[in-house]
MIDOSE-1310 file (N, C-alpha, C; in nm, 2 decimals, decimal comma, always signed):
residues 287
mhrt	+0,05/+2,33/-4,48/-0,06/+2,23/-4,42/+0,00/+2,14/-4,34; -0,05/+2,11/-4,20/-0,02/+1,98/-4,11/-0,08/+1,88/-4,17; -0,05/+1,75/-4,13/-0,07/+1,64/-4,14/-0,13/+1,59/-4,03; -0,25/+1,52/-4,05/-0,32/+1,47/-3,89/-0,24/+1,36/-3,86
ktls	-0,20/+1,32/-3,77/-0,14/+1,20/-3,72/-0,26/+1,13/-3,63; -0,31/+0,97/-3,66/-0,38/+0,94/-3,56/-0,32/+0,82/-3,47; -0,37/+0,85/-3,36/-0,28/+0,77/-3,24/-0,38/+0,67/-3,18; -0,37/+0,58/-3,16/-0,45/+0,48/-3,09/-0,46/+0,49/-2,93
lays	-0,58/+0,52/-2,89/-0,61/+0,58/-2,74/-0,67/+0,48/-2,67; -0,63/+0,40/-2,56/-0,70/+0,31/-2,48/-0,71/+0,35/-2,34; -0,84/+0,34/-2,28/-0,86/+0,39/-2,13/-0,98/+0,27/-2,09; -0,99/+0,26/-1,96/-1,09/+0,16/-1,91/-1,25/+0,23/-1,91
scpn	-1,32/+0,14/-1,88/-1,48/+0,18/-1,91/-1,51/+0,23/-1,74; -1,42/+0,24/-1,67/-1,46/+0,30/-1,55/-1,51/+0,45/-1,55; -1,59/+0,48/-1,46/-1,64/+0,61/-1,46/-1,55/+0,73/-1,44; -1,43/+0,70/-1,36/-1,32/+0,84/-1,37/-1,27/+0,83/-1,50
dtyi	-1,23/+0,72/-1,58/-1,20/+0,74/-1,70/-1,29/+0,77/-1,82; -1,40/+0,74/-1,81/-1,48/+0,82/-1,94/-1,52/+0,96/-1,90; -1,51/+0,95/-1,75/-1,55/+1,12/-1,73/-1,43/+1,19/-1,79; -1,31/+1,18/-1,76/-1,19/+1,23/-1,80/-1,19/+1,22/-1,97
fhai	-1,20/+1,13/-2,02/-1,17/+1,13/-2,16/-1,30/+1,17/-2,26; -1,43/+1,19/-2,22/-1,54/+1,20/-2,28/-1,54/+1,33/-2,39; -1,47/+1,44/-2,35/-1,46/+1,53/-2,44/-1,39/+1,50/-2,55; -1,25/+1,42/-2,53/-1,19/+1,38/-2,64/-1,25/+1,28/-2,73
aakr	-1,34/+1,21/-2,67/-1,43/+1,07/-2,75/-1,51/+1,13/-2,82; -1,60/+1,27/-2,78/-1,69/+1,31/-2,81/-1,64/+1,42/-2,94; -1,50/+1,45/-2,94/-1,48/+1,56/-3,00/-1,51/+1,70/-2,98; -1,54/+1,70/-2,87/-1,55/+1,85/-2,80/-1,43/+1,90/-2,78
ivdq	-1,32/+1,85/-2,78/-1,18/+1,92/-2,80/-1,13/+1,84/-2,92; -1,04/+1,93/-2,97/-0,98/+1,89/-3,09/-0,87/+1,94/-3,14; -0,76/+1,90/-3,15/-0,64/+1,91/-3,22/-0,59/+1,86/-3,37; -0,59/+2,00/-3,45/-0,61/+1,97/-3,58/-0,45/+1,87/-3,62
tldf	-0,37/+1,84/-3,55/-0,27/+1,76/-3,60/-0,30/+1,63/-3,53; -0,39/+1,60/-3,43/-0,38/+1,48/-3,38/-0,54/+1,43/-3,39; -0,56/+1,30/-3,43/-0,68/+1,23/-3,42/-0,63/+1,08/-3,33; -0,77/+1,04/-3,29/-0,74/+0,91/-3,18/-0,83/+0,82/-3,25
titl	-0,82/+0,69/-3,23/-0,89/+0,57/-3,22/-0,88/+0,53/-3,11; -1,01/+0,49/-3,06/-1,03/+0,48/-2,91/-1,09/+0,33/-2,87; -1,04/+0,28/-2,77/-1,04/+0,14/-2,74/-1,10/+0,13/-2,59; -1,20/+0,08/-2,53/-1,22/+0,07/-2,40/-1,20/-0,07/-2,35
adve	-1,14/-0,11/-2,23/-1,13/-0,23/-2,16/-1,09/-0,24/-2,03; -1,11/-0,32/-1,95/-1,07/-0,32/-1,79/-0,90/-0,31/-1,81; -0,86/-0,25/-1,71/-0,73/-0,21/-1,68/-0,60/-0,34/-1,73; -0,66/-0,44/-1,68/-0,58/-0,55/-1,67/-0,57/-0,59/-1,81
tlnq	-0,67/-0,60/-1,88/-0,65/-0,63/-2,03/-0,56/-0,50/-2,12; -0,56/-0,39/-2,07/-0,47/-0,28/-2,12/-0,35/-0,31/-2,03; -0,29/-0,35/-1,94/-0,17/-0,36/-1,91/-0,12/-0,48/-1,96; -0,20/-0,59/-2,00/-0,11/-0,70/-2,09/-0,11/-0,65/-2,23
kaga	-0,19/-0,58/-2,30/-0,18/-0,56/-2,43/-0,07/-0,42/-2,46; -0,02/-0,38/-2,34/+0,08/-0,25/-2,35/+0,21/-0,32/-2,36; +0,21/-0,45/-2,30/+0,34/-0,53/-2,28/+0,37/-0,60/-2,45; +0,25/-0,59/-2,51/+0,29/-0,63/-2,65/+0,27/-0,49/-2,77
grfd	+0,29/-0,37/-2,67/+0,28/-0,24/-2,76/+0,18/-0,20/-2,83; +0,08/-0,28/-2,80/-0,07/-0,24/-2,88/-0,11/-0,10/-2,88; -0,10/-0,04/-2,77/-0,18/+0,10/-2,79/-0,05/+0,24/-2,79; -0,06/+0,33/-2,85/+0,01/+0,45/-2,85/+0,00/+0,51/-2,73
vtkl	-0,13/+0,54/-2,69/-0,15/+0,60/-2,56/-0,25/+0,52/-2,45; -0,21/+0,49/-2,35/-0,31/+0,40/-2,28/-0,30/+0,40/-2,12; -0,42/+0,38/-2,04/-0,43/+0,38/-1,96/-0,36/+0,25/-1,90; -0,28/+0,27/-1,77/-0,21/+0,13/-1,72/-0,21/+0,16/-1,56
sfaa	-0,23/+0,01/-1,50/-0,17/+0,03/-1,37/-0,01/+0,08/-1,33; +0,00/+0,15/-1,24/+0,15/+0,20/-1,21/+0,22/+0,06/-1,20; +0,16/-0,02/-1,14/+0,24/-0,17/-1,15/+0,28/-0,20/-1,28; +0,20/-0,19/-1,36/+0,23/-0,22/-1,52/+0,32/-0,15/-1,57
lgnl	+0,32/-0,02/-1,55/+0,39/+0,08/-1,61/+0,54/+0,07/-1,55; +0,55/+0,02/-1,42/+0,70/+0,00/-1,38/+0,78/-0,10/-1,44; +0,72/-0,22/-1,52/+0,77/-0,29/-1,59/+0,79/-0,28/-1,74; +0,72/-0,16/-1,80/+0,73/-0,12/-1,93/+0,82/+0,02/-1,94
rndy	+0,86/+0,06/-1,86/+0,93/+0,20/-1,87/+1,04/+0,22/-1,98; +1,08/+0,10/-2,02/+1,14/+0,10/-2,15/+1,09/+0,17/-2,30; +0,97/+0,11/-2,30/+0,89/+0,14/-2,40/+0,77/+0,25/-2,39; +0,72/+0,26/-2,27/+0,63/+0,41/-2,22/+0,67/+0,46/-2,13
allr	+0,64/+0,61/-2,17/+0,64/+0,74/-2,07/+0,52/+0,79/-1,97; +0,54/+0,84/-1,89/+0,44/+0,88/-1,82/+0,40/+1,01/-1,85; +0,26/+1,03/-1,87/+0,20/+1,16/-1,88/+0,16/+1,22/-1,73; +0,16/+1,36/-1,72/+0,12/+1,42/-1,64/-0,02/+1,43/-1,58
tgaa	-0,10/+1,39/-1,68/-0,23/+1,42/-1,65/-0,32/+1,24/-1,69; -0,44/+1,30/-1,62/-0,51/+1,15/-1,62/-0,52/+1,05/-1,53; -0,41/+1,07/-1,42/-0,39/+0,98/-1,34/-0,48/+0,94/-1,24; -0,52/+0,82/-1,18/-0,58/+0,81/-1,05/-0,48/+0,77/-0,95
lgrg	-0,48/+0,88/-0,86/-0,38/+0,88/-0,79/-0,45/+0,96/-0,63; -0,43/+0,91/-0,52/-0,48/+1,01/-0,40/-0,46/+0,96/-0,27; -0,53/+1,01/-0,19/-0,56/+0,96/-0,04/-0,69/+0,89/-0,04; -0,71/+0,78/+0,05/-0,85/+0,73/+0,09/-0,92/+0,68/-0,04
cgpl	-0,86/+0,64/-0,14/-0,89/+0,55/-0,26/-0,84/+0,44/-0,30; -0,76/+0,38/-0,21/-0,69/+0,24/-0,24/-0,77/+0,14/-0,24; -0,70/+0,03/-0,29/-0,79/-0,10/-0,29/-0,82/-0,16/-0,14; -0,92/-0,21/-0,13/-0,99/-0,30/+0,00/-0,98/-0,47/-0,01
vvak	-0,93/-0,51/+0,08/-0,93/-0,66/+0,12/-1,06/-0,67/+0,19; -1,14/-0,79/+0,11/-1,27/-0,80/+0,17/-1,32/-0,95/+0,15; -1,38/-0,98/+0,27/-1,40/-1,12/+0,29/-1,55/-1,14/+0,35; -1,57/-1,27/+0,35/-1,71/-1,29/+0,44/-1,68/-1,27/+0,57
pgtk	-1,79/-1,20/+0,65/-1,76/-1,18/+0,83/-1,70/-1,33/+0,86; -1,62/-1,28/+0,97/-1,56/-1,39/+1,06/-1,44/-1,46/+0,98; -1,40/-1,41/+0,86/-1,28/-1,44/+0,79/-1,16/-1,35/+0,87; -1,04/-1,44/+0,90/-0,92/-1,36/+0,96/-0,81/-1,41/+0,85
ikpd	-0,72/-1,33/+0,85/-0,59/-1,34/+0,77/-0,48/-1,39/+0,89; -0,46/-1,50/+0,87/-0,35/-1,55/+0,99/-0,23/-1,62/+0,94; -0,10/-1,62/+0,99/+0,00/-1,68/+0,95/-0,01/-1,81/+0,90; -0,09/-1,89/+0,99/-0,10/-2,04/+0,98/-0,22/-2,12/+0,89
trlr	-0,27/-2,01/+0,80/-0,36/-2,05/+0,73/-0,32/-2,03/+0,59; -0,39/-2,10/+0,46/-0,35/-2,11/+0,35/-0,49/-2,02/+0,27; -0,45/-1,91/+0,20/-0,58/-1,82/+0,16/-0,59/-1,83/+0,01; -0,70/-1,83/-0,05/-0,71/-1,81/-0,19/-0,75/-1,68/-0,22
vavp	-0,68/-1,59/-0,31/-0,72/-1,48/-0,29/-0,75/-1,40/-0,45; -0,84/-1,34/-0,43/-0,87/-1,29/-0,57/-0,85/-1,18/-0,60; -0,76/-1,14/-0,71/-0,70/-1,03/-0,74/-0,74/-0,97/-0,87; -0,76/-0,84/-0,92/-0,81/-0,83/-1,02/-0,70/-0,78/-1,14
gfgt	-0,60/-0,89/-1,15/-0,53/-0,92/-1,25/-0,39/-0,92/-1,17; -0,29/-0,98/-1,22/-0,12/-1,00/-1,15/-0,05/-0,88/-1,18; -0,08/-0,77/-1,30/-0,03/-0,67/-1,34/-0,07/-0,53/-1,26; -0,20/-0,57/-1,18/-0,25/-0,44/-1,11/-0,16/-0,39/-1,03
tacl	-0,19/-0,25/-0,99/-0,13/-0,19/-0,87/-0,20/-0,28/-0,73; -0,32/-0,30/-0,75/-0,39/-0,35/-0,63/-0,30/-0,49/-0,59; -0,29/-0,57/-0,69/-0,19/-0,68/-0,66/-0,07/-0,68/-0,59; -0,01/-0,59/-0,65/+0,13/-0,56/-0,63/+0,11/-0,49/-0,48
lfrf	+0,00/-0,42/-0,43/+0,02/-0,36/-0,31/+0,00/-0,46/-0,20; -0,10/-0,53/-0,27/-0,13/-0,66/-0,16/-0,02/-0,77/-0,12; +0,06/-0,75/-0,24/+0,19/-0,84/-0,18/+0,28/-0,75/-0,06; +0,30/-0,64/-0,12/+0,36/-0,56/-0,04/+0,29/-0,57/+0,12
flen	+0,15/-0,55/+0,13/+0,11/-0,56/+0,27/+0,10/-0,70/+0,33; +0,11/-0,81/+0,26/+0,12/-0,93/+0,32/+0,27/-0,95/+0,38; +0,37/-0,91/+0,28/+0,52/-0,92/+0,32/+0,54/-0,85/+0,46; +0,47/-0,73/+0,47/+0,52/-0,65/+0,56/+0,43/-0,69/+0,69
qfpg	+0,29/-0,74/+0,66/+0,22/-0,78/+0,80/+0,21/-0,91/+0,82; +0,20/-1,00/+0,73/+0,21/-1,13/+0,74/+0,33/-1,20/+0,69; +0,43/-1,21/+0,73/+0,55/-1,27/+0,64/+0,53/-1,39/+0,67; +0,54/-1,49/+0,54/+0,55/-1,64/+0,59/+0,41/-1,71/+0,53
itae	+0,29/-1,62/+0,51/+0,17/-1,65/+0,50/+0,17/-1,73/+0,35; +0,07/-1,81/+0,35/+0,07/-1,89/+0,22/-0,05/-1,83/+0,15; -0,02/-1,77/+0,04/-0,16/-1,71/-0,04/-0,16/-1,75/-0,19; -0,26/-1,79/-0,21/-0,29/-1,84/-0,35/-0,35/-1,74/-0,43
lvam	-0,31/-1,65/-0,53/-0,36/-1,54/-0,57/-0,43/-1,58/-0,71; -0,55/-1,56/-0,72/-0,62/-1,60/-0,85/-0,65/-1,45/-0,92; -0,63/-1,45/-1,05/-0,66/-1,31/-1,11/-0,81/-1,36/-1,21; -0,87/-1,23/-1,17/-1,02/-1,21/-1,24/-1,04/-1,10/-1,27
pfea	-1,18/-1,08/-1,36/-1,20/-0,94/-1,37/-1,24/-0,87/-1,24; -1,23/-0,75/-1,22/-1,26/-0,70/-1,11/-1,40/-0,72/-1,05; -1,49/-0,70/-1,16/-1,63/-0,73/-1,13/-1,69/-0,87/-1,08; -1,59/-0,95/-1,11/-1,63/-1,10/-1,08/-1,58/-1,10/-0,92
imps	-1,49/-1,03/-0,86/-1,42/-1,08/-0,75/-1,50/-1,11/-0,64; -1,61/-0,99/-0,58/-1,70/-1,01/-0,49/-1,79/-1,12/-0,48; -1,85/-1,13/-0,63/-1,95/-1,26/-0,64/-1,88/-1,42/-0,61; -1,75/-1,40/-0,63/-1,67/-1,52/-0,62/-1,66/-1,53/-0,47
ivrg	-1,65/-1,43/-0,38/-1,61/-1,44/-0,26/-1,77/-1,52/-0,18; -1,84/-1,45/-0,23/-2,00/-1,49/-0,19/-2,02/-1,63/-0,22; -1,99/-1,68/-0,32/-2,03/-1,83/-0,38/-1,90/-1,91/-0,29; -1,82/-1,85/-0,23/-1,72/-1,93/-0,13/-1,60/-1,99/-0,24
endi	-1,59/-1,94/-0,37/-1,48/-2,00/-0,45/-1,35/-1,93/-0,42; -1,35/-1,81/-0,35/-1,22/-1,74/-0,29/-1,24/-1,74/-0,15; -1,13/-1,73/-0,08/-1,18/-1,68/+0,07/-1,15/-1,51/+0,09; -1,07/-1,45/+0,03/-1,09/-1,31/+0,06/-1,04/-1,23/-0,09
gvii	-1,07/-1,13/-0,11/-1,04/-1,06/-0,27/-1,02/-0,91/-0,22; -0,91/-0,86/-0,32/-0,88/-0,73/-0,36/-0,95/-0,66/-0,44; -1,08/-0,55/-0,38/-1,14/-0,49/-0,49/-1,08/-0,33/-0,50; -1,14/-0,29/-0,62/-1,10/-0,19/-0,67/-1,22/-0,10/-0,73
hegr	-1,17/+0,00/-0,79/-1,31/+0,10/-0,85/-1,43/+0,10/-0,76; -1,59/+0,07/-0,83/-1,66/+0,11/-0,75/-1,71/-0,01/-0,66; -1,63/-0,11/-0,67/-1,66/-0,20/-0,55/-1,65/-0,17/-0,41; -1,55/-0,07/-0,38/-1,55/+0,00/-0,24/-1,68/+0,05/-0,20
fvfq	-1,77/+0,08/-0,29/-1,88/+0,15/-0,26/-1,99/+0,06/-0,24; -1,97/-0,05/-0,28/-2,10/-0,16/-0,26/-2,08/-0,32/-0,20; -1,93/-0,33/-0,16/-1,92/-0,45/-0,08/-2,00/-0,48/+0,01; -2,07/-0,40/+0,11/-2,15/-0,42/+0,22/-2,29/-0,49/+0,18
tlgl	-2,32/-0,44/+0,05/-2,46/-0,47/+0,00/-2,44/-0,62/-0,01; -2,34/-0,66/-0,04/-2,32/-0,82/-0,06/-2,30/-0,89/+0,06; -2,30/-0,82/+0,18/-2,27/-0,89/+0,32/-2,11/-0,92/+0,34; -2,03/-0,84/+0,28/-1,88/-0,87/+0,28/-1,84/-0,79/+0,39
dcla	-1,72/-0,81/+0,47/-1,65/-0,71/+0,55/-1,52/-0,66/+0,50; -1,49/-0,53/+0,53/-1,35/-0,52/+0,47/-1,22/-0,55/+0,59; -1,16/-0,64/+0,55/-1,05/-0,69/+0,65/-0,91/-0,57/+0,65; -0,92/-0,50/+0,53/-0,81/-0,42/+0,54/-0,81/-0,31/+0,43
dlgq	-0,76/-0,18/+0,41/-0,75/-0,07/+0,37/-0,62/-0,06/+0,31; -0,58/-0,11/+0,18/-0,45/-0,11/+0,15/-0,39/+0,04/+0,09; -0,49/+0,12/+0,08/-0,43/+0,27/+0,06/-0,41/+0,36/+0,19; -0,51/+0,30/+0,27/-0,47/+0,36/+0,42/-0,35/+0,29/+0,48
wwet	-0,32/+0,17/+0,43/-0,17/+0,10/+0,49/-0,06/+0,18/+0,43; -0,08/+0,18/+0,30/+0,01/+0,26/+0,22/+0,07/+0,41/+0,26; -0,06/+0,48/+0,31/-0,03/+0,62/+0,34/+0,04/+0,62/+0,47; +0,00/+0,51/+0,58/+0,06/+0,51/+0,69/+0,21/+0,46/+0,69
qtgl	+0,26/+0,40/+0,59/+0,37/+0,35/+0,60/+0,45/+0,47/+0,52; +0,41/+0,53/+0,43/+0,49/+0,64/+0,35/+0,46/+0,77/+0,38; +0,35/+0,79/+0,43/+0,31/+0,96/+0,43/+0,25/+1,01/+0,29; +0,26/+0,93/+0,20/+0,20/+0,95/+0,06/+0,08/+0,92/+0,01
pipl	+0,03/+0,98/-0,12/-0,09/+0,93/-0,15/-0,04/+0,78/-0,22; -0,14/+0,72/-0,27/-0,15/+0,58/-0,33/-0,14/+0,62/-0,51; -0,04/+0,57/-0,57/-0,04/+0,59/-0,72/-0,13/+0,44/-0,75; -0,27/+0,44/-0,83/-0,33/+0,36/-0,87/-0,31/+0,34/-1,02
gcia	-0,34/+0,43/-1,11/-0,34/+0,40/-1,22/-0,29/+0,55/-1,29; -0,26/+0,54/-1,42/-0,19/+0,63/-1,51/-0,21/+0,61/-1,68; -0,18/+0,74/-1,72/-0,18/+0,76/-1,86/-0,05/+0,76/-1,93; +0,00/+0,65/-1,99/+0,15/+0,65/-2,06/+0,12/+0,66/-2,20
ikrd	+0,25/+0,69/-2,26/+0,28/+0,70/-2,43/+0,37/+0,66/-2,44; +0,38/+0,58/-2,59/+0,50/+0,53/-2,63/+0,63/+0,64/-2,66; +0,74/+0,58/-2,60/+0,85/+0,67/-2,59/+0,87/+0,74/-2,76; +0,86/+0,64/-2,83/+0,90/+0,66/-3,00/+0,83/+0,76/-3,04
lgpe	+0,69/+0,80/-2,97/+0,62/+0,93/-3,04/+0,70/+1,07/-3,01; +0,77/+1,05/-2,90/+0,88/+1,19/-2,87/+0,78/+1,26/-2,81; +0,87/+1,38/-2,74/+0,81/+1,46/-2,64/+0,71/+1,58/-2,70; +0,73/+1,60/-2,82/+0,61/+1,70/-2,85/+0,49/+1,63/-2,88
iaar	+0,47/+1,54/-2,94/+0,34/+1,45/-2,93/+0,30/+1,45/-2,80; +0,40/+1,39/-2,69/+0,33/+1,37/-2,59/+0,28/+1,49/-2,50; +0,35/+1,61/-2,50/+0,29/+1,72/-2,46/+0,18/+1,75/-2,51; +0,13/+1,78/-2,63/-0,01/+1,79/-2,71/-0,11/+1,69/-2,65
vegl	-0,06/+1,57/-2,64/-0,17/+1,48/-2,60/-0,20/+1,53/-2,43; -0,09/+1,53/-2,34/-0,10/+1,56/-2,20/-0,19/+1,69/-2,21; -0,18/+1,79/-2,29/-0,27/+1,92/-2,31/-0,42/+1,89/-2,32; -0,43/+1,80/-2,41/-0,55/+1,76/-2,44/-0,64/+1,67/-2,35
irqs	-0,58/+1,60/-2,29/-0,62/+1,55/-2,14/-0,66/+1,63/-2,05; -0,58/+1,73/-2,04/-0,63/+1,83/-1,93/-0,73/+1,93/-1,95; -0,74/+1,96/-2,10/-0,84/+2,00/-2,14/-0,95/+1,95/-2,12; -0,97/+1,82/-2,16/-1,10/+1,73/-2,11/-1,13/+1,75/-1,99
idla	-1,05/+1,73/-1,90/-1,08/+1,71/-1,75/-1,12/+1,85/-1,73; -1,08/+1,99/-1,76/-1,14/+2,10/-1,71/-1,26/+2,10/-1,78; -1,29/+2,07/-1,89/-1,43/+2,07/-1,95/-1,52/+2,00/-1,88; -1,50/+1,87/-1,86/-1,57/+1,77/-1,75/-1,63/+1,86/-1,64
gknp	-1,50/+1,93/-1,56/-1,55/+1,99/-1,44/-1,63/+2,09/-1,45; -1,64/+2,17/-1,58/-1,75/+2,28/-1,62/-1,86/+2,22/-1,64; -1,89/+2,11/-1,69/-2,00/+2,09/-1,74/-2,01/+1,92/-1,72; -2,04/+1,87/-1,58/-2,02/+1,75/-1,54/-2,15/+1,62/-1,58
qagr	-2,25/+1,70/-1,65/-2,33/+1,64/-1,69/-2,31/+1,61/-1,86; -2,24/+1,68/-1,90/-2,21/+1,65/-2,06/-2,17/+1,50/-2,09; -2,10/+1,45/-2,00/-2,08/+1,32/-2,04/-2,14/+1,19/-1,94; -2,26/+1,24/-1,90/-2,32/+1,15/-1,81/-2,38/+1,02/-1,91
qyir	-2,43/+1,04/-2,00/-2,45/+0,92/-2,09/-2,37/+0,82/-2,15; -2,22/+0,89/-2,15/-2,13/+0,80/-2,20/-2,07/+0,71/-2,06; -2,08/+0,79/-1,97/-2,02/+0,75/-1,86/-2,11/+0,60/-1,81; -2,24/+0,63/-1,81/-2,33/+0,53/-1,78/-2,32/+0,41/-1,88
ehaq	-2,32/+0,45/-2,00/-2,31/+0,34/-2,10/-2,22/+0,25/-2,07; -2,09/+0,28/-2,02/-1,97/+0,20/-1,96/-1,98/+0,16/-1,84; -2,06/+0,20/-1,76/-2,02/+0,18/-1,61/-2,07/+0,03/-1,56; -1,99/-0,05/-1,50/-2,03/-0,17/-1,42/-2,15/-0,14/-1,34
eldd	-2,11/-0,04/-1,24/-2,20/+0,00/-1,17/-2,30/+0,12/-1,21; -2,43/+0,10/-1,22/-2,51/+0,21/-1,31/-2,59/+0,27/-1,21; -2,58/+0,29/-1,06/-2,64/+0,37/-0,95/-2,58/+0,50/-0,98; -2,66/+0,59/-1,00/-2,59/+0,73/-1,01/-2,52/+0,77/-0,91
qvin	-2,54/+0,73/-0,76/-2,48/+0,77/-0,66/-2,35/+0,70/-0,65; -2,33/+0,60/-0,69/-2,21/+0,52/-0,69/-2,14/+0,58/-0,78; -2,17/+0,61/-0,90/-2,08/+0,68/-1,04/-2,04/+0,80/-0,97; -2,13/+0,89/-0,90/-2,07/+1,01/-0,85/-1,99/+1,00/-0,77
qhis	-1,99/+0,92/-0,68/-1,90/+0,86/-0,56/-1,74/+0,82/-0,66; -1,75/+0,74/-0,73/-1,64/+0,71/-0,79/-1,55/+0,81/-0,87; -1,64/+0,87/-0,92/-1,57/+1,02/-0,99/-1,52/+1,09/-0,91; -1,59/+1,10/-0,77/-1,54/+1,20/-0,70/-1,42/+1,14/-0,62
lyvn	-1,39/+1,03/-0,61/-1,28/+0,98/-0,53/-1,14/+0,97/-0,63; -1,18/+0,94/-0,75/-1,06/+0,92/-0,84/-1,03/+1,00/-0,93; -1,10/+1,12/-0,96/-1,08/+1,26/-1,00/-1,06/+1,33/-0,93; -0,93/+1,39/-0,93/-0,89/+1,50/-0,83/-0,79/+1,58/-0,87
tfss	-0,71/+1,67/-0,81/-0,61/+1,74/-0,85/-0,47/+1,69/-0,92; -0,47/+1,55/-0,87/-0,36/+1,48/-0,93/-0,40/+1,44/-1,05; -0,54/+1,43/-1,08/-0,57/+1,39/-1,25/-0,53/+1,52/-1,33; -0,53/+1,64/-1,30/-0,50/+1,73/-1,37/-0,36/+1,76/-1,37
clgk	-0,29/+1,72/-1,26/-0,11/+1,75/-1,27/-0,08/+1,68/-1,17; -0,01/+1,55/-1,18/+0,06/+1,49/-1,07/+0,12/+1,59/-0,95; +0,22/+1,68/-1,02/+0,28/+1,76/-0,92/+0,37/+1,70/-0,84; +0,46/+1,77/-0,76/+0,56/+1,69/-0,67/+0,54/+1,59/-0,57
egea	+0,42/+1,60/-0,54/+0,39/+1,51/-0,42/+0,35/+1,38/-0,50; +0,29/+1,41/-0,63/+0,24/+1,27/-0,70/+0,33/+1,20/-0,71; +0,46/+1,28/-0,80/+0,59/+1,24/-0,86/+0,65/+1,15/-0,73; +0,65/+1,22/-0,62/+0,73/+1,12/-0,49/+0,66/+1,01/-0,44
aiea	+0,53/+1,00/-0,48/+0,43/+0,89/-0,45/+0,49/+0,77/-0,56; +0,50/+0,81/-0,68/+0,53/+0,69/-0,77/+0,68/+0,67/-0,78; +0,77/+0,75/-0,74/+0,92/+0,70/-0,71/+0,91/+0,60/-0,61; +0,85/+0,62/-0,50/+0,85/+0,54/-0,35/+0,79/+0,42/-0,39
ffek	+0,68/+0,41/-0,48/+0,62/+0,28/-0,51/+0,71/+0,22/-0,58; +0,76/+0,27/-0,70/+0,86/+0,21/-0,79/+0,97/+0,14/-0,72; +1,02/+0,24/-0,62/+1,14/+0,19/-0,54/+1,12/+0,05/-0,45; +1,00/+0,05/-0,41/+0,95/-0,04/-0,31/+0,98/-0,17/-0,40
gera	+0,90/-0,15/-0,53/+0,89/-0,28/-0,62/+1,02/-0,32/-0,66; +1,08/-0,23/-0,70/+1,23/-0,27/-0,74/+1,30/-0,37/-0,62; +1,31/-0,28/-0,51/+1,38/-0,36/-0,39/+1,31/-0,53/-0,37; +1,19/-0,53/-0,40/+1,10/-0,66/-0,35/+1,14/-0,77/-0,48
glit	+1,21/-0,69/-0,60/+1,21/-0,78/-0,72/+1,08/-0,78/-0,80; +1,00/-0,70/-0,77/+0,87/-0,71/-0,85/+0,84/-0,61/-0,96; +0,94/-0,52/-0,98/+0,93/-0,41/-1,08/+1,09/-0,41/-1,12; +1,09/-0,41/-1,26/+1,21/-0,41/-1,32/+1,28/-0,26/-1,32
pask	+1,42/-0,25/-1,27/+1,48/-0,13/-1,25/+1,49/-0,07/-1,39; +1,46/+0,09/-1,41/+1,48/+0,16/-1,52/+1,57/+0,25/-1,53; +1,62/+0,28/-1,64/+1,74/+0,41/-1,65/+1,67/+0,54/-1,74; +1,58/+0,52/-1,78/+1,48/+0,63/-1,87/+1,40/+0,71/-1,78
plfa	+1,42/+0,83/-1,84/+1,31/+0,93/-1,75/+1,18/+0,87/-1,75; +1,13/+0,89/-1,62/+0,98/+0,88/-1,61/+0,88/+0,94/-1,70; +0,92/+1,06/-1,71/+0,79/+1,14/-1,80/+0,83/+1,13/-1,95; +0,71/+1,15/-2,04/+0,71/+1,15/-2,16/+0,81/+1,30/-2,20
hpg	+0,80/+1,40/-2,13/+0,87/+1,55/-2,17/+0,90/+1,60/-2,02; +0,99/+1,69/-2,06/+1,04/+1,75/-1,96/+0,95/+1,82/-1,84; +0,83/+1,88/-1,92/+0,73/+1,97/-1,83/+0,77/+2,13/-1,85
């Protein structure tokens, strides 16, 4: 008789994650040898807690994983990666990014992919510019710009669907910029697992996540209440747009193109001295 192993599982409250993990949370998919204690938190909180090894399986920004590869390895399922889905740089109408100005920039956490991507963008497009980065919860960024507390903001998640309703303009699409620079999709967030759990458990967890995604695709309304319960933006149209954009073929399996995008992102971060080089394999099991 197999003994059940309980793993701590953490993911964000964003609709793409609650959509992906609903079947696991609701125990519609069960592995007789694995059980999960589940925590939901914003991605920057999860990035920070992973630095202390808090969770066995966790959602992470790819930027954060880049600096945690000694302890965490990547799963091939559950990722937010794609085209036309990158962070946006927004501001009040008339705001310009100029080399001779000092900007106060709100970002959704220093460990997020959005923050790192913005730093890549500034270095490439506006070398020498002075930008003071201010970390805050992603849902607080746009209100802070409206109130004049920050000059510009890097927004993620459902913010891209509602920024215009707050009277803000888009100054740059960082995902589009990345795609133009590299020809690759932008790697935003991923699911990582502690290396010391071993490849067998990693493969089983990966399979469960894939099953959960498949089940959500067959019955997208099954997790609707769970998704709405945790969403920052409760409008059904925004929730649907969010899921359609961030849950795609890369979520089920990163594939060769997804892997190439991740490697390019880490390589750029390492060259810039913003991501620590790692010698261990990227993935948690050979696949």
